[in-house]
C-alpha positions in Angstrom: 117.1 -23.8 142.7 120.2 -24.3 141.7 121.8 -21.3 140.7 122.7 -21.0 136.9 126.4 -20.5 135.8 127.4 -17.4 135.5 129.9 -16.0 133.2 133.0 -15.4 135.1 135.3 -12.2 134.8 139.0 -11.8 134.8 140.3 -10.4 137.8 141.7 -6.9 137.9 145.5 -7.4 138.3 147.6 -5.2 141.1 150.0 -2.9 139.8 153.2 -2.7 142.0 155.6 0.3 141.6 159.0 0.1 143.4 159.8 3.5 144.6 163.6 4.3 145.4 163.7 0.6 146.8 162.4 1.8 150.1 158.3 1.1 149.9 155.9 -0.3 147.8 152.6 1.0 146.7 149.6 -1.2 145.6 147.0 -0.1 143.5 144.1 -1.9 143.2 141.7 -1.9 140.2 137.9 -0.7 140.4 135.5 -4.0 141.0 133.4 -5.1 138.1 130.3 -6.9 137.7 130.6 -10.6 137.5 130.0 -10.4 133.5 132.5 -7.8 132.7 135.8 -7.9 131.6 138.1 -5.2 132.4 140.8 -4.1 130.0 144.1 -5.7 131.9 146.9 -3.7 134.0 150.0 -3.6 132.5 151.3 -6.9 131.0 154.7 -8.1 130.3 156.0 -8.1 126.8 155.9 -11.9 126.6 153.2 -14.3 127.8 154.1 -18.0 128.1 151.5 -20.9 128.0 151.8 -24.7 127.7 148.7 -26.7 126.3 148.5 -30.3 126.3 145.8 -30.8 123.4 144.2 -34.3 124.1 140.8 -36.3 123.4 138.6 -35.3 126.8 135.1 -36.8 127.6 132.5 -33.9 127.6 129.2 -33.0 127.9 128.7 -29.5 126.4 124.7 -29.9 125.4 124.0 -32.2 128.4 125.2 -35.6 126.2 128.8 -36.6 126.7 131.0 -36.9 123.8 134.4 -37.6 122.9 135.8 -33.8 122.3 139.3 -32.3 121.8 140.0 -30.2 124.8 142.7 -28.2 125.7 144.3 -29.0 129.5 141.6 -31.0 130.2 138.9 -28.7 129.3 136.5 -27.1 126.5 136.5 -24.6 125.2 140.4 -23.9 125.5 141.8 -21.4 127.4 140.9 -17.7 127.1 143.8 -15.4 125.6 144.1 -11.7 126.4 146.8 -9.8 125.4 147.9 -6.1 124.4 148.5 -5.1 120.9 152.2 -5.6 120.3 152.7 -8.3 123.0 154.3 -11.1 121.7 152.6 -14.7 122.8 154.7 -18.3 123.2 152.3 -20.9 123.4 154.1 -24.3 123.5 151.5 -27.0 122.1 151.8 -30.8 123.0 150.1 -33.2 120.9 148.7 -36.2 123.3 145.8 -37.2 120.9 147.7 -40.5 120.3 146.3 -40.9 116.8 146.3 -37.8 114.9 148.4 -34.5 113.9 147.4 -31.2 115.0 148.0 -27.6 114.4 146.4 -24.4 115.5 145.2 -21.5 113.8 145.4 -17.9 115.2 142.4 -16.8 113.2 142.6 -13.0 112.7 146.3 -12.8 113.3 148.2 -11.7 110.4 151.6 -13.5 111.4 153.9 -10.9 109.6 157.2 -12.1 109.9 156.2 -15.6 111.6 154.1 -17.2 108.5 155.4 -20.6 110.0 153.2 -19.8 113.0 149.9 -19.1 111.0 148.9 -22.9 112.1 147.8 -24.2 108.6 148.7 -27.7 108.0 150.8 -28.5 104.4 150.6 -24.7 103.9 152.6 -22.9 106.8 154.1 -26.1 109.0 154.0 -29.6 109.1 151.0 -31.2 111.6 152.6 -31.8 114.9 152.8 -35.4 115.1 151.5 -37.4 117.9 153.8 -37.0 121.2 155.6 -33.9 119.6 155.4 -30.5 120.4 155.6 -27.3 118.8 155.8 -23.8 120.2 154.1 -20.7 118.4 155.6 -17.6 118.8 153.9 -14.5 117.2 153.3 -10.9 117.8 149.7 -10.1 118.8 149.7 -7.2 116.2 146.4 -5.5 116.2 143.7 -4.9 118.7 140.4 -6.5 118.1 138.4 -9.5 118.7 139.7 -12.9 117.4 139.7 -16.4 118.2 142.0 -19.6 118.0 140.9 -23.2 116.3 142.6 -26.6 114.8 143.6 -26.2 111.4 144.2 -30.1 110.7 141.3 -32.2 109.6 138.0 -31.0 110.9 139.6 -30.5 114.5 137.7 -27.5 114.6 134.4 -29.1 114.8 135.8 -31.6 117.3 135.9 -28.8 120.0 139.5 -27.4 119.4 139.0 -23.3 119.7 139.0 -20.6 122.3 139.0 -17.0 122.6 142.1 -14.5 121.5 141.1 -11.0 122.3 143.5 -8.3 121.8 143.5 -5.0 123.8 144.4 -1.7 122.8 147.6 0.2 124.1 147.4 3.5 125.8 148.8 4.8 122.7 146.5 3.2 120.6 143.2 3.4 121.7 140.2 2.4 119.9 137.8 4.8 118.5 134.6 3.4 120.3 136.6 2.7 123.8 135.1 5.6 125.4 131.3 4.5 124.2 130.9 1.9 126.8 131.3 2.1 130.6 130.0 -1.4 131.5 132.7 -3.2 130.8 132.9 -6.3 128.3 130.7 -9.3 127.4 132.1 -12.2 125.3 130.1 -14.7 123.3 131.9 -17.5 121.6 129.4 -19.3 119.0 129.7 -22.6 117.9 127.3 -25.5 116.5 127.8 -29.1 118.0 127.2 -32.5 116.2 126.7 -36.1 118.1 128.7 -37.8 115.2 132.3 -37.6 115.8 134.3 -35.5 112.6 136.2 -38.6 111.8 132.4 -40.0 110.7 131.6 -37.0 109.2 134.5 -36.7 107.0 134.5 -40.7 106.1 131.0 -39.7 104.9 132.2 -36.9 103.0 134.7 -39.1 101.1 132.4 -41.8 100.0 131.9 -42.0 96.2 128.7 -41.5 94.3 125.3 -42.6 96.1 127.7 -44.0 99.3 128.4 -40.2 100.0 127.1 -38.5 103.4 126.6 -35.0 104.0 127.4 -34.0 107.7 123.7 -32.9 108.0 122.5 -29.9 110.5 124.2 -29.8 114.1 122.3 -31.3 116.8 123.0 -28.1 119.3 124.4 -24.2 119.3 126.9 -23.7 121.8 127.6 -20.3 123.6 130.7 -20.1 125.2 130.9 -23.9 124.9 127.3 -24.7 126.5 123.9 -25.5 125.2 121.1 -28.1 125.7 120.3 -30.5 123.5 117.4 -32.5 124.7 115.0 -29.5 126.3 115.0 -25.7 126.0 115.6 -23.2 128.4 112.9 -21.1 127.8 109.1 -21.6 127.0 108.3 -23.4 124.0 106.6 -21.6 121.6 105.0 -22.4 117.7 108.2 -21.0 116.4 110.3 -23.8 118.1 108.1 -26.6 117.6 108.3 -25.9 113.7 111.9 -26.4 114.1 111.7 -29.7 116.3 108.1 -30.8 117.1 109.3 -32.5 120.0 110.9 -29.4 121.6 110.4 -29.3 125.5 111.2 -26.9 128.2 114.0 -28.2 130.7 111.9 -28.7 134.1 114.0 -27.5 136.8 112.4 -29.7 139.7 112.6 -33.2 137.7 116.1 -32.5 136.4 117.4 -31.6 139.6 116.3 -35.1 140.9 119.2 -36.4 138.5 122.0 -34.2 140.5 122.8 -37.1 142.8 122.8 -39.8 140.4 126.2 -40.9 140.2 126.5 -42.5 136.9 124.6 -40.1 135.1 125.5 -36.8 136.3 128.7 -37.2 138.7 130.8 -38.8 136.1 128.9 -38.5 132.8 127.8 -34.9 133.5 124.5 -35.9 131.8 121.9 -34.4 134.5 120.4 -31.8 132.7 121.6 -27.8 132.8 120.4 -27.1 136.5 122.8 -29.3 138.6 126.3 -27.8 140.0 128.6 -30.3 138.2 126.8 -29.5 134.8 129.0 -28.7 131.9 125.7 -27.6 130.1 124.6 -24.8 132.4 123.0 -21.7 131.3 125.4 -19.0 130.3 124.2 -15.7 132.3 125.6 -12.4 132.0 124.9 -10.0 134.9 125.0 -6.6 134.2 124.2 -3.2 135.6 121.3 -1.0 134.9 121.7 2.1 133.4 125.3 1.0 131.6 126.6 0.6 128.0 128.4 -2.7 127.5 130.7 -4.1 124.6 129.3 -7.2 123.8 132.1 -9.6 121.4 130.8 -12.0 119.5 132.8 -14.4 117.3 131.7 -17.4 115.5 133.7 -20.9 115.0 130.9 -22.6 113.5 131.5 -25.7 111.3 128.5 -25.2 109.2 125.9 -22.4 110.6 125.3 -18.9 110.1 123.7 -17.4 112.8 121.4 -14.7 114.2 121.9 -13.1 117.4 119.6 -11.0 119.1 119.1 -9.8 123.0 115.6 -9.1 123.7 114.3 -5.8 124.2 117.6 -4.2 123.5 119.4 -2.8 120.3 122.4 -3.5 119.1 125.3 -0.8 117.7 127.8 -2.6 115.5 131.1 -0.9 115.8 133.9 -3.6 115.0 133.9 -6.3 112.3 137.1 -8.7 112.6 139.2 -6.4 114.5 138.6 -3.4 112.7 136.2 -0.3 113.5 133.5 0.3 111.4 131.0 3.3 111.1 128.5 2.6 114.2 125.0 1.6 112.8 122.2 0.1 115.3 120.0 -3.2 114.4 117.6 -5.3 116.4 120.0 -8.5 115.8 122.8 -9.3 113.8 123.7 -12.2 110.9 127.2 -13.9 112.0 128.7 -16.6 109.6 131.4 -18.7 110.3 135.0 -16.9 110.7 133.4 -13.7 111.5 133.5 -11.5 114.9 132.1 -8.3 115.8 131.8 -6.1 118.7 128.5 -4.5 119.5 127.4 -1.8 121.9 124.4 -2.8 124.3 122.7 -0.4 126.7 120.8 -1.8 129.6 118.0 1.0 129.3 115.1 -1.1 131.0 114.0 -0.4 134.5 112.5 -3.9 136.1 109.2 -3.6 138.0 107.3 -6.2 140.0 105.5 -7.1 136.8 108.3 -7.1 134.4 111.6 -8.9 134.7 115.0 -7.4 134.7 116.5 -10.6 132.9 116.2 -11.1 129.2 116.8 -13.9 126.7 119.9 -13.6 124.3 119.0 -16.1 121.2 121.1 -17.6 118.6 119.7 -19.5 115.7 120.2 -20.7 112.4 120.0 -18.6 109.6 120.4 -19.4 105.5 119.2 -23.1 105.7 116.0 -24.8 106.7 116.7 -25.0 110.4 116.5 -28.4 112.3 118.5 -27.1 115.2 116.8 -25.4 118.2 118.1 -21.9 118.9 120.5 -21.8 121.8 119.9 -19.6 124.8 121.7 -17.7 127.1 120.2 -14.9 129.9 121.1 -11.2 130.0 120.2 -10.2 134.0 120.1 -7.0 135.4 121.3 -6.9 138.8 118.4 -5.2 140.4 116.1 -7.8 138.5 113.5 -9.4 141.0 113.5 -12.3 138.8 116.8 -14.5 137.9 114.7 -15.9 134.8 112.9 -14.0 132.1 109.2 -13.9 132.2 108.2 -14.2 128.5 109.5 -16.8 125.8 112.8 -16.7 123.7 112.2 -14.4 120.7 111.7 -16.3 117.2 114.9 -16.0 114.9 114.3 -14.2 111.7 113.1 -16.3 108.7 116.2 -18.6 107.5 115.2 -18.0 103.8 115.1 -14.1 104.1 118.3 -13.6 102.1 117.6 -9.8 101.8 117.7 -9.3 105.6 121.5 -10.8 105.8 122.3 -8.5 102.6 121.0 -5.6 104.0 123.1 -6.2 107.4 126.1 -6.9 105.4 125.9 -4.0 103.0 125.6 -1.5 105.9 129.2 -2.2 107.2 131.4 0.5 106.3 135.0 1.8 107.3 134.6 4.1 110.5 135.2 7.6 109.1 138.3 9.4 110.3 139.7 6.3 112.0 143.4 5.9 112.0 143.2 2.0 111.7 140.8 2.3 108.9 143.5 3.3 105.8 141.7 3.6 102.1 142.4 1.0 99.7 144.9 1.6 97.0 143.2 3.0 93.9 141.9 0.8 91.2 144.6 1.9 88.6 147.3 0.5 90.9 146.0 -3.0 90.9 148.5 -5.4 89.6 146.5 -8.7 89.3 142.7 -9.5 89.5 141.8 -13.2 90.0 137.9 -14.0 89.6 137.0 -17.2 91.5 134.2 -19.2 90.8 132.5 -21.3 93.4 131.1 -24.9 92.0 130.0 -28.3 93.4 130.6 -31.3 91.2 131.6 -34.8 91.2 135.4 -35.7 90.4 136.0 -39.5 90.2 133.1 -40.3 91.9 133.8 -37.8 94.8 131.8 -34.9 96.0 134.2 -31.8 95.5 133.7 -28.1 95.8 136.1 -26.2 93.6 137.3 -23.0 92.3 137.8 -22.4 88.4 136.8 -26.1 88.3 140.0 -27.1 90.7 139.3 -28.8 93.9 142.1 -27.9 96.2 144.5 -30.9 97.4 147.3 -30.7 99.7 150.8 -31.9 99.7 152.5 -33.8 101.9 155.5 -30.8 102.2 154.3 -27.5 103.4 154.3 -24.7 100.5 156.5 -22.6 103.2 159.0 -25.1 103.7 159.2 -25.9 99.8 159.8 -22.5 98.8 162.4 -22.1 101.7 164.4 -25.0 100.6 163.6 -24.3 96.9 162.2 -28.0 96.3 158.8 -26.9 94.5 159.3 -29.0 91.8 159.4 -31.9 94.1 157.1 -30.9 96.7 153.9 -30.2 94.4 152.9 -29.2 90.9 154.9 -26.1 90.5 154.7 -26.3 86.4 151.9 -23.6 86.4 149.6 -21.6 88.7 145.9 -22.0 89.9 143.3 -20.5 87.5 143.1 -16.8 87.2 139.6 -16.9 86.0 136.9 -19.5 84.6 136.0 -19.8 81.0 133.7 -16.9 79.7 131.0 -19.4 78.1 130.5 -20.7 81.8 127.0 -20.4 82.7 126.8 -19.6 86.6 122.9 -20.2 86.1 123.4 -23.8 85.2 124.8 -26.7 87.5 128.4 -27.6 86.3 127.0 -31.1 84.5 125.4 -28.9 82.1 128.4 -26.4 81.6 130.5 -29.2 79.9 133.8 -28.4 81.5 135.8 -31.0 83.5 136.6 -30.2 87.2 140.2 -31.3 88.2 142.3 -31.8 91.8 145.1 -29.6 91.8 148.0 -28.6 94.5 149.0 -25.7 92.3 149.1 -21.8 93.9 149.1 -18.3 92.8 152.1 -16.5 93.4 152.0 -12.7 94.1 155.0 -10.6 93.7 155.7 -8.6 96.9 153.9 -5.3 97.3 151.7 -6.2 94.3 147.7 -5.0 94.6 145.4 -7.7 94.0 141.7 -7.8 93.4 140.1 -10.9 93.9 136.2 -11.5 93.0 134.4 -14.6 94.2 131.8 -15.4 91.8 128.7 -17.9 92.9 126.8 -20.0 90.9 125.1 -23.1 90.9 126.0 -26.2 92.7 124.8 -29.7 91.3 121.1 -28.8 91.1 120.1 -26.4 89.1 119.0 -23.3 90.8 120.6 -24.1 93.9 123.3 -21.9 95.4 124.7 -21.3 98.9 126.2 -18.4 100.7 130.2 -18.9 101.3 132.1 -17.2 104.2 135.6 -17.2 102.8 138.7 -16.1 105.2 141.8 -15.1 104.0 145.1 -15.8 106.2 148.0 -13.4 107.1 146.0 -10.5 105.7 142.9 -7.9 106.2 141.3 -6.9 103.2 139.1 -4.3 101.9 135.6 -5.5 100.9 134.9 -3.4 97.7 131.2 -4.5 97.3 128.9 -7.2 96.4 126.4 -7.3 93.5 123.9 -10.2 92.2 124.6 -12.6 89.2 127.5 -12.6 87.0 130.5 -10.2 87.6 131.4 -7.7 84.9 134.7 -6.1 84.9 134.4 -2.2 84.5 130.3 -2.2 84.8 130.3 -2.9 88.6 129.8 -0.1 91.5 132.8 -0.7 93.8 133.0 1.2 97.1 136.5 3.0 97.1 136.0 5.6 99.5 135.1 4.0 102.4 135.5 -0.1 102.2 135.3 -2.0 105.5 138.5 -4.1 106.2 138.1 -7.7 106.9 139.3 -11.1 107.4 136.3 -13.0 106.6 133.8 -12.4 103.8 130.6 -13.6 102.3 129.5 -14.5 98.8 125.7 -14.7 98.5 123.7 -17.3 96.3 124.2 -16.2 92.5 126.3 -13.4 93.7 129.5 -12.0 93.7 132.0 -10.2 96.6 135.2 -8.3 95.3 138.1 -7.5 97.6 141.6 -5.9 97.3 144.7 -6.6 99.5 148.3 -5.6 99.1 150.4 -9.0 99.0 153.0 -7.5 101.6 153.3 -10.3 103.9 156.2 -12.8 102.7 154.4 -16.5 103.2 152.5 -19.0 102.0 148.6 -17.8 103.1 145.4 -19.9 102.6 142.2 -18.6 101.3 139.2 -20.9 101.7 135.5 -21.0 102.8 135.5 -21.3 106.6 132.8 -23.8 106.4 134.3 -27.0 107.7 133.2 -29.6 105.3 133.7 -27.4 102.4 137.3 -26.9 103.0 137.7 -30.7 103.4 136.2 -30.8 100.1 138.6 -28.8 98.4 137.2 -25.3 98.5 140.1 -23.2 99.0 143.6 -21.6 97.4 146.9 -20.9 98.5 148.7 -17.2 98.0 152.5 -17.3 98.0 153.7 -13.7 98.3 157.1 -12.6 97.8 158.3 -16.3 96.7 162.3 -15.2 96.3 161.9 -13.3 100.0 160.9 -16.5 101.6 164.1 -17.8 101.7 165.4 -14.7 103.8 162.7 -15.7 106.6 164.2 -17.6 109.8 161.9 -20.5 109.4 162.3 -23.1 112.3 163.4 -26.5 110.6 160.9 -28.5 113.5 158.2 -26.7 111.6 158.9 -28.0 108.1 160.4 -31.7 108.7 157.9 -33.7 106.7 157.3 -34.6 103.1 160.2 -34.2 100.9 162.0 -32.3 103.2 162.3 -34.7 105.7 163.1 -37.6 103.4 165.9 -35.6 102.2 166.8 -33.6 105.2 170.5 -34.2 105.1 171.4 -33.0 101.8 169.0 -29.7 101.8 170.0 -26.1 103.2 168.0 -23.2 102.7 168.0 -21.7 99.3 169.7 -18.5 98.9 167.8 -15.5 97.9 167.8 -15.1 93.5 169.0 -19.0 93.6 167.1 -22.5 93.8 168.4 -25.3 95.5 168.6 -28.7 93.6 165.3 -30.7 93.6 165.6 -33.9 95.1 164.6 -37.2 92.8 162.0 -38.3 95.2 158.5 -37.3 94.8 156.1 -36.8 97.1 
């Protein structure tokens, strides 16, 4: 039997100390299990990387497709840094036919807003054949990732890990709660239709509109299986796909020598040495507690994660410590990340395997995609494979289960990393954002306060830096601060008689302002039909003050200002509301948007410009802004001085 793929660990580094220039003392780090990720040794103050981003042929679910890879591989390189360390990543765009940016999800980019990686907001897209160097500080410990943020490139495979470890001085409040090392699970969904076909379908008018549908496969660390399952098929699995079958190791192994299907296309199933869809296996020692980092880069899917026979203790959310609580499984939405503690407290016997399924299934939507599976394998297990079928995913429609999990997340008590929010009387501005879906000029759009976001050719950051706002986008007013009082959230937009428009206006926030945002969910185009949306804010963590049902009423809702969790991504549940608070203390232009890829593509987002007059004090690199009206009038432009506005060129976008 071919040995399944085992997740690799980072090799411990040698620490060399030169004493008095006469002798060298080598200190070796202790050995770890194959799946653990030890805390790195002392690292330099700066890491330098060079990435070639290019089209590749890959078989993440045993079916070959064109993907976007980095340095010829998928997923992209793992980044592990120390808090306070500078990362310098030169990105070479070798895609030939399209622009490119990379967003460092969870990095606040204080002082470097142009490195946020959002096309038309923080920078110009990197043109084919060009390069751009992202240089920024990994400012706080936590579980993060990076991904493409131009078009739908995240769904094409452009993503990878970004994990920031605490310094010895910082520590983390739960670091002493695990002794077995770390495991990592980066989750994603995968479509066989390429993203260009998906985008074209979303942009069609009226009855020609084509929704992206459900993904073909869920991937764990870039691996999955499309046409068969690793474990035994049960009634639950056949309820999702009546054709579900178990991968047969003997039958599949016959393909391993097939030069065309296996050696060239990597379509030989999960059990061949060359397979790019081999099972993910975590080898763990019994009697230990591990930190399992989980992040979701999905394009669409909300997911449920469970480890067969093991409880999970949640200790971190989006890079912030939370008050620990224990659950049998967790729900995770696109853009979210967690750390959970897992204790290997089972005793394998001759009759009981020491291997357990990790099952990742779809939640919140009628599933048409089979759960992904990985294996947690004790080092003293008598069997390499679990002896029972993978567990069933909780019912997709059990929304209360998701709410109960989400509502249990609160800031860790007495943690310096979890400061309380500003008091309510300090709030300078409240913005209520109605989430709706409607037709605009025959095109299906998502909208905020009856406005669907369109992005200009000139990055907002560059427009403010050079003082050409009036030529770069509609600067005649701000995006709407709320929605009409007469709007009925329990009726579709067509029944509310309010017109939806397209706009590239922004919200301007004074530097240091305390801002409350209320996300208000409502009916989609169909009556009594509403979806969960995960909203991600760039450049910030925010406090989640609360969730509620129905329409938000100011002054009547109970908000948590005692121990609200800090997050960078938050969900708003169907026909409900979510309230957050943040301080606009990060000068720049920052996206705030639904993290479901096709929803953002259809206009579900907003832009906050913070400290507009201070943007001109930044050291914005010229090469990041040479597009749109800035490129066409570059010779006449110099950065606007603080307190002044450079004359706007006559050319319009």
